[in-house]
N, C-alpha and C positions, 0 to 999 in steps of 0.2 A: 416771667409771669408778674403781672403788676399787683396781684393781690397780696395783702399783708395778713398773715395768719398769727394773731397774738396767742399767747398761752392762755388757757382757760382759767387757771388758778389766779394769775395776776389780774386778769380782766375783772373778776368778780370783786376782789378786794379793792381795786383802785376806783371802781365806779362809785363806791360809797364814800371813799376817802376824799375825793377831789371835788371842790366846789368852784365852778367857773367864776362866780361872782367875786370870790376872794382874789382871784387872779386880776380881775378888772380893777379891784380896789388898789392893787399895787401901784397902778399908774397914778393914783391920787395920793400916794404917800402913806397909805393906811397900813402898810407892812413896814416895820422898822428895820433898820440896817442890822445885819448880823453882828457887826463889830460893836454896836453900841447898845443892843438890847438882847436879853437872853431869857425873857419871860416864857412860861410854858405855852401860853397861847400863841406868842410869836413863833416859838420853835415849832409848834404844831403846824402853823400856817406855812412856814418855810419848808417843813418836811413834805407837806402835800404838794408844794410848788415844784420841788425838785425830785419827786419820786421817780424812780427809773423802772420802766416796765421790764418784765422778764423777756429774754430773747424769744423770738417767734419760732414756732415749728414750721420749717420751710417745706412746702409741698413739692420738693424737687427730688430727682434722682441724684443721690450723693454717695457714691462708692467710697470705700475706705482708701483705695489706691487709684487715684485718677490716672496716673501715668500708665499703670498696668492696663486699665480698661481702654484707654485711648490707643495704646499700642496694639491691643488685641483687635480693636475695630479696624485699625490701619492694616493689620495683617490679613484680616478676613476680607477686606475690600479688594485686596490684590488677587484673591483666589476664589471668591464666591461667584455663583451664577449672576448674570446681569439683573435678573428679576429681584434679587435680594439686596442690591446695593442701596436702593432708596431707604429700606428699613434700617440698614446700618448707619446711614447718614442721619436718619431720624434719631437713632440712639446717640450718635455723636452730638447732635443738637441738644438732647436732654442732658448729656454730661456737661456740655459747656454752659447750659442754663444753671446747673447746680454750682458752677464756678463763677457765675455772673459775668461771663465773657460775651458781651453783646455782639461784637463784630464777628467773633468766631461762630456764635450761634447762627447768625444770618448766613454766613458762608456755608455752614453745614446744611441749612435749610435750602439754600439755592442749589447745592449739590444734589440734595434729595429730589428737588424739582427737575433738575437737568437729567438725572439718571432714572427718572420714573419710567417704568416699563409698561404701564397701562395708562389710558386716558384718565381713569378715575384718580390714580395717584397724581397725575399732572394737575388735575383740578384741585385736589386737596392741598398739595404743597404750593401751588400758585396762589391759592386763596390765603394760605398761611403766611406767605411772604407779604402779600398785600396787607394782611392784618397787622403783621409786625411793623409795617412801614406806614401806619396810620399817621396822617399829617404830612407825609412826604410825597404825596401824589404829584406835586409840582416837579419833582425830579423827572417823572415820565415826560412832562411837557418840555423840560429843558433838554432831555435826551432826544426827543423827537425833533426839536429845533436844530440839534446837532446832526441830524440824519441817523440817529441810533435810537431804537425804541426798546424800552424795557418790557420784554414780552410777558413777564409774569403779571403785569397789570392788565393785559388784554385778554379777550375771550379766547377759549380753546375751540378749534374747529372739531367738535365732537363727531359730527357726521363723517368727516373725512378720516377720522381715526378709528371708527367702528364700522368696518365694511360688512356688507350683507353676506351671510353664510347660508347658501341654499343647498338643500339636498338635491343632487342631480338626478333627474328622472326623464324618461322619454315617453311622451304621450303620442301614440300613433293612431291614425284614423282606422277603424275596423269596420267590417260589414256584418250585418245581422241578417241571417236567412237569405243571403244572396243579394240583399238590397243595400245600396249605398246610404249611409246615414245622411239625414237632411243637412243642408248647408247652414240654415238659420234655426234659431230656437226663440220662441216667444215666452218671456216670463211675465206672468200676470201677478200684479200686486194690487189687490182691491179691484178697482175699475180700470186701472192703468195697464197697458200692455207695452212691454219694452222688447223690441226686436234686437237680438244679439247674434253675433257670429259664433256658431256652435263651437268651432275649433279654437277660436280665440278665448272663449270663456273656459273651455275644458283645459286649456293650457295653464290656467291660473293655479290649479291645485289638483291633487290626486282624486279627492272626492268628486269634484266636478267632472274630471275625465271619466271616472267610473260611471257616474250617473248619465252622462251624455253620450258616451261612446262604448259603454260596456253592455252587460247583459240585463240591465234593469229596464223596466217598462218605459222610463223616461227617455231611453235612448232612441225609441221609435216615435216619441211624441214631438209634435211641433210646438205644443202649448203646455207650459209647466207652471203650476201655481206655487209662488213663493211667498204668499201673504202671511204665512205663519212663521217667518224666519226673521222678524224684527228688522227688516230693511225696507226703506221707503222707495217709492218710484224714482225720486231724485237720486237716491243713493245707488240704485241699480243702474241708472243711466251713467253715473260717474264711473261705476265699475266697468260697464261696457266700454266706455271711452278709454279707460286705463288698459283694458285688454287689447285694444287696438293701437294705442299710442305709447303706453307705458308711463303716462303722466297723469297727475292729479291736480293740474292747474285750475285756478278759479273755483276751488271747492271750499265751502265755508268750514270753519272749525267744527261746528256742531255736526255737520255732515261727515267730516273726516272721522269724528269719534264713532259715529254710527257705522261707517264703513270698516273702521278698525275692529270693532266687535264682530262684525260679519266675517271679516277676513280671518280672524282667529278661530271662529266657529267652523269654517270650512277649510282651514289650514292653507290659506292662500298666502304663502310666504312673501312673495314679491309685493303683493298688494299691502300686506301688513307692514312690511318694511317701508314702503312708500308713504303710508299713513304716519308711521313712526317718525320719519324724517321730516315730513311736511309739518306735523304738529310741533316737532322740536324747533323748527325755524320760526314758530309763532311765539315762543317763550321770550318775552321782553321785559317782564316785571315779576316781582314777588307774587302778586296776585295770580298772574298767569301760571306760575310754577306751582302754587298751592292747588289750583283747580285741576291742572293737568297731571300732577304727580300721582293722584289716585288712579287715574286711567292707566298711567304708565306702569304702575305696580300690578294692577289687576290684569292687564293685557300683555305683560312681559315685554314692554317696549324699552329696550336698553338705551337707545339714542335719546328718546324723550325724557326718560328718567335722569340720565346724565345731564341733559340740558337744564332740567328743573333743579338738580343738585347744584349746578354751576350758578344758577340765579340766586340760590340761597347763600352759597358760600361767598359770592362776590358782595353780598349784602351784610356780611358780618361786621360788627356784632349786633347790628340793629335787628336782624331777622330773628334772633333768639328772644327778642321781646314780643314776638308774634306767636301767640299760642298755637295757631294753626301749623306753623312750621315746626315748633317744638314737638307737637303731637306726632308729626310724621316721623321725626327722628327717634322719638321715644318708643313708638309702638310698632315700628316696622319689624316683621319677623325675619327669620334667617333668609328665607327665599326672597323676600322683598328687598332686603339689604343687598343681596347678591345682584339683583337687578339694578338697584340704585347706585351702588358703589363698587361692584365687582369684588375683587379680593382685598380691597383697601379699607376694610371696616375698622381695623385697629388705628390706622393713620387718621381716618375721618373722626372717630370718637376721641382720639387724642387731641385733635384740634378743637372739637366742640367742647370737650371738658375744660380745656384751658380758657376758652372764651367765656364759658359759663361761670367758671371760678372768678374770673376778672369782673364779671357783672355782679354776681352774688354767690359767694362760696357756700352759703347756707341754704340755698334754694333746693326745692325738689328736683328741678331740672338738672342742676349740677350733680346731685347724688345719683340720679337716674343715668346720666351720661357716663359717670364713672363706673357704675355697676356694669354697663355695657362694655366699657373699656376692659374691665376685669375679665369679662366673658370672651373678648376677642384676643386677649394676650396669648401669644404663641410660644414664648420662652420665658426663662426665669427673670431676665432683666426687665422684660415688659411687665411681668407679673409684679415684680418688686415695686415698680413705679405706680402701677394701677392700684395695688393694695394700699400703698403708703398714701397716695393722694386721697383715696376714698376714706382712709382712716382719719386724715386731717379734717375732711369735711364732716364726718360723723362726730368727731370731737367738738367741732364748732357748733354742731346741732345738738350737743349734749346727749348724744346717743352713745353712752360710754361703753356698754357691753359690746356693741357692734364695733365700735372704734378699737377696743382692745383686741377683738378677734382679728381685725384687719391688720393692725400693727404687728401682731404675732405672726400672721401669715407672711407679711412682708419681711420680717426679721428671719423667719425660717427659710425664706427663699434666698436669703443672703444679703438683704439690705440692712446693714448694721445701724444706720442712722435712725431707723424706725424705733430703736430703743428709746429715743427721746419721747415719742408719743406714749410708750408704755410707762415711762417714768412719770410723766405728767399725770397720767391717769391714776397711777398709784398714789401720787400726792393728793389728788382730788378726793380719793377714797380714804384718805387719812393714813396711808401707809408710807410715810416719809422715809423711814429707815429702809424699807424694801426698795424704794426708788434709788436711794444712795447705794445700796448693795448691788443693785442691777447695773448701775453705771460702773461701779468698781470692778465688777466681774468682767465687763467688756474691756475696761482699761487694762486689766491684768492678763487678758488672753490674746490681745492683738496689739500691734504697734499703735499706741494712742495718738489721737489727734486733738487739736485745740478745742473743738466743740464738745468733746467728751468731758474734759475738765470744766468747761464753762457750764455744761448741763449739771454735772455733779455738784457744783458749787451752790446750786439752788436748794440743796437738801441738807445743808448744815450751815452753822453760823460762825461768826467770829474769825479767829485766825485761820482756821481750816478753810473757810470760804475764801478768804483773801489769798491763801496759798494756791488754791485751785485756780483762781482767776489769774494769778501771776503766771502759773504754768500754762494756762490757756493762751495768754498773750505771747509767751515764749514760743509756743508751738505754732501759733497762728496770729500774727500781729494785726491782721485785718479785721478780726472780730471786734465789734464796737462795744458790746455790752460790758466786758471787763473794764474798759476805760471809764465808761459812764458810771458803773457801780462804784468804782474807786473814787472817782471825782465827786460823786454825790455824797459818799461817806465822809470824805475829807471836808466837804462844805458843811455838812451837818455838825462836824466837830469844830467848825469855825476856823479851819485851816484854809483860808481863802486862796492864798497864793499857790499852795500845793494842789488845791482842787482845780484851779484854772490851768496850772501847768499840766495836770493829768489829762484834762479834756483837750488841751491844745496839742498834746502828743498825737492824738489820732487825727485831729483836724489839720495837722501839718501835712498829712499825706492822703487823707480820705475825707472828702467833703460830704459827710453823711448828714442828712436832714435832721435825724434824731439827735445827733451830737450838737449841731448848731442850735437846735431848740433847747437842749439842756443848758448850753452856755448862755443862751438868751435868758433863761430862768435865773441863772447865777447872777447875771448883771442886773436883772430886774430886782432880785432880792437885795442886791447891794446898792440899788438906786443909781447905778451907773448907766444912765439912759443913753448917753452918747454911744457907748459900746453896744448896748442892747439894740438900738435902732440899726446899727451896722449889721448885726446878725440877722435881724428879722428882714431887712432889705435883701440880704444875701439869700435867705430862704425863699423870698418871693421871686427872686431872679431864677432860682433853680426850679421852683414849682409855684406858679402864680396862684393856684387854687389851694395851696397847702393849708391844712387845718391843724392847729396845735392842741396839745393836751387831749390826746385820744380822739381827735376830730371834733372837739366841742366848740372851739373858737377859731374863726378864720385868722390866719396870720396877718392879713391886711387890716383886720380890726385892731389887733395889738399895735401894729405900726401906727395907726391913726392916734391911738391913745398915748403911746410913748412919745410921739413926735411933739406933743404939746410941751414937753420938758426939754426939747432940744432946739438950739438956736439954728434957724434956717440959714443956709449958705447961699450966696449969690452964685450965678453961673461961673463967674471968674474964680470965686473961692473953690468951687467944685473942681475946675480944671487944675488949679494949683494942688489941691489935695490928690487928684488923680495922678499927676506927675510924680508927686512925692511917694505915693503908695506904690505906683507901678515900678519905680526904680528900686524900692526896698522890698519888692516881691510880696507885698501885703495883699494877697489876691482877694481875700474876703472883704477887706476894707475897700478895695478898688471896685468890686462888684456893688457894694453899697453906694459908693459915690456915683457910679454910672446910673444905678437905679434912680437916685435922686435927680440926676441931671436930665433923665428922660422925661421928667415931669415939667421941665422948663421948655423954652422955645429953641433950645439948641438943636443943631442938625442931628436928627435921630438916626440916620443911616449909619454914620460913622460911629456913633455911640453903641448901637446894637452890634456893629462889627467888632468893636473893642471888647464888648461883653462876650461875644462868641469866642474870642481868642483866650480870654481868661478862663472861660468854662472848659475849653479844650485842655488848657494847661492843668486844670483841676480834675481832669478825667470825668467830665460830665457831658458826654457826646450828644445826648438827646436834648438837653437844655441848650447846648451850643448850636445845634441845628435849628432849633426854634428861633434863636437870636439871629442866625444868618438869614433865615426866611424873613424876619422882620426888617433886617437891614436891607434886603432886596426890595421890600415893599416901600421903604422910606428913602430909597436912594435919591439923591438930589440931581443926578445927571446920568446920562446914558453910559458913559465910561465907568462911572462908579457902580452902576447896576451890574454891568458885565463882570466886574471884579468879584462882586458878591456871588453872582451866579457861578463864576469859576470856582470859588471856594466851596460852594455847595456841592458842585460836581466832584471836586477833588476830595472832599471829606467823605463822600459816599463811594469812593473807590474808582471814579471815572476820571483818571488822571489826564488822559489824552484830550477829553472834552473840556476839562478845566484849563488845560494849556491853550486850547483854541480860544476860549473866552478871554484869557489874559492877552493873547495876541490881538484879538479884536478890540480890546480896550486900549491897548497901546497905539493902535492905528488912529484912534480918536484923540487920545491925549496920553503923553508919556507921564506916568505917575509912579510914585514909590510903591504903592500897593500892587499895581499891575505887574511891575517887574519882579516884585517879591513873590507873587503868586506864580509867575512863569518859572522862576527859579525852582520853587518847591515842586511844581508839577513836572518839570523837565527832569529833575533829579529822581523823581519817583517813577516816571514812566520809561526812562531810558536805561537799558542794560549795558550801555557802552561806557566803560570806565573813563574814556577820554572826554565825556560830557562834563566832567567836573570843572574844567577850565571855562566852559561855556557858562556854567552855573555861577562861577566866581565873577565872570564878566557881567552877567545879569545883575548880580548883587551890587556891583560897582555902579552900574547904571541906576539902580534903585537909590543909592546914596546921593546921586547927583540931582534927584528929583525932590521937590518940596515935601516935607513931612511934618507931622505934629510932634515928632520926637518920641512918641510912645513906642515905636517899633524899631528905631534905628539901632538901639543898643543890642536888641536881640539879633538883628540882622548882621551886625558886625561880628558878634560871637559866632554866628552860624557860618559866616564867611571864613573865619579862621579855621573852623573845622574842615572846610572844603580844601 
């Protein structure tokens, strides 16, 4: 989930403490160096500059024992009925989301899509995959060019997967009073007369059969008045044609809707189904879907409703900015939801809730979708997540009583992590000791985790707080808040080297934006502008639209201001810096140099590619994919473009297609990068142990090709491993 859920308590205190203008003044030297000034005003300014926000309450499913939960899911997948597998894969997806494992999340989501037992689940999980891959649509184009199509991006054949289910009846011609029933019947509608085949019409439905062939007076009439049945003469002619041909071709949408209502009134199942499918084929836009969904729900048209749903889901997240669409999802009753999404209501509202939270976690729409998610939860694990997420949203909306009830419900259902929400609420209400004791109770009753000590540290001061944060790091070194708090505390005590060493500990293995921002603030306070600009350029590489200091100031604006104090390098200087930094594995500095070089006239394709390699090494796959796409756009030649496309395919799990791109590039020009890609892709796609000799040979071929030396050291090390 892309949304950041800050703590309410820290949010209120910081908004009043921080002044964006004071930060901008740093650039002009209006904040003194820590080492040379210690006045109270300067100390206050520095304190606001490097203030560390409290850790966020994450709206994720976070079990105490991930291994146990994942093992249980795996065991259940082997024995459960086929129709339950997609739900288990969805749970697995939620577990991996709590762990922050992006690739495993997608794999679980793809498995849920592949194992979907209904067309509605197929629609939901296919749309979810597409939503998670925003910005990667070009992969579908690349796969199509390779003769392989990513099916989840394409429309589902709903009509083919929802067959007509008719009740079988036999309508036989009978005689009345010894007289054969007349062959034709004339239906009068106003001044119009429509001559129909009596038996063809009677075969449409039981009511028609009884009326025309039974013991009713109409059975002996040649002329029957249908003027009061809300059907036009044109509609009746189309019905007569359908009774003879079974087709509704060349019928306008408005007339189809009229016939649909008539068919439902007289229980004409085949006619209603034909209208349903014909109308479904006309849904080509969101506006079409909005207009037709109302009829689909009122007239129980499963195919049309699913087609409208598909149009909405394929338009995520934009469609949730359309009040007409939101109202359909918000106000559909149980029967209407059954028509629209079958038994997949929980999966649907799980997706809608996530998208809504990413758009605006405090909106009425988000709260409403999560309320429905709670309603559709079928087991304890689903209820844990639904209660917890709704609790997070209620907390952001300052609806504290309701948030407390929800966190309590989630905790009682077994979601221990929801104690974080209760502790924050206790603190907001002035019960700091209660919050501390609540966390202490959890720590003493179960095997403690890092986040428990991190959270408890918020409710006491001094050495005890420091001890809890040290314990949190010991149990979970990936938590960033303890490093940031310790580094900021050391900086405020003017222990500059220790502060930088502490924040560098986490940046050495986890390139977190909030940690880079804090180090940027350190350098800013120290007036070390050369180091500060490196960090802000690295931030912009990871997230071009990133806003610093609680979203108040664009990182690009700080870069502009700080750059006035930094000597500009020539392109040659940049290349020399890049060689030095790359060889010394100074990845953040290398990102900064590449960012600066991209503003020059240097060949951008190769620079974006180098950038992607660094980002992958730093475990930033989304930013790396963005750089690869830019490399492809700025490729200077066909063979170079093929290499970048090959890496895009390889990094998204399509090894064989990436291998083909490498071979296509080599046919045009033998290059270091193409051979290197081929070696990687072959090693990953082949299960034959003997291919290692081929991989070594490819790496030797790569060494014989021209290179800018930035990759050969890595290649030689990799060759030794082979």
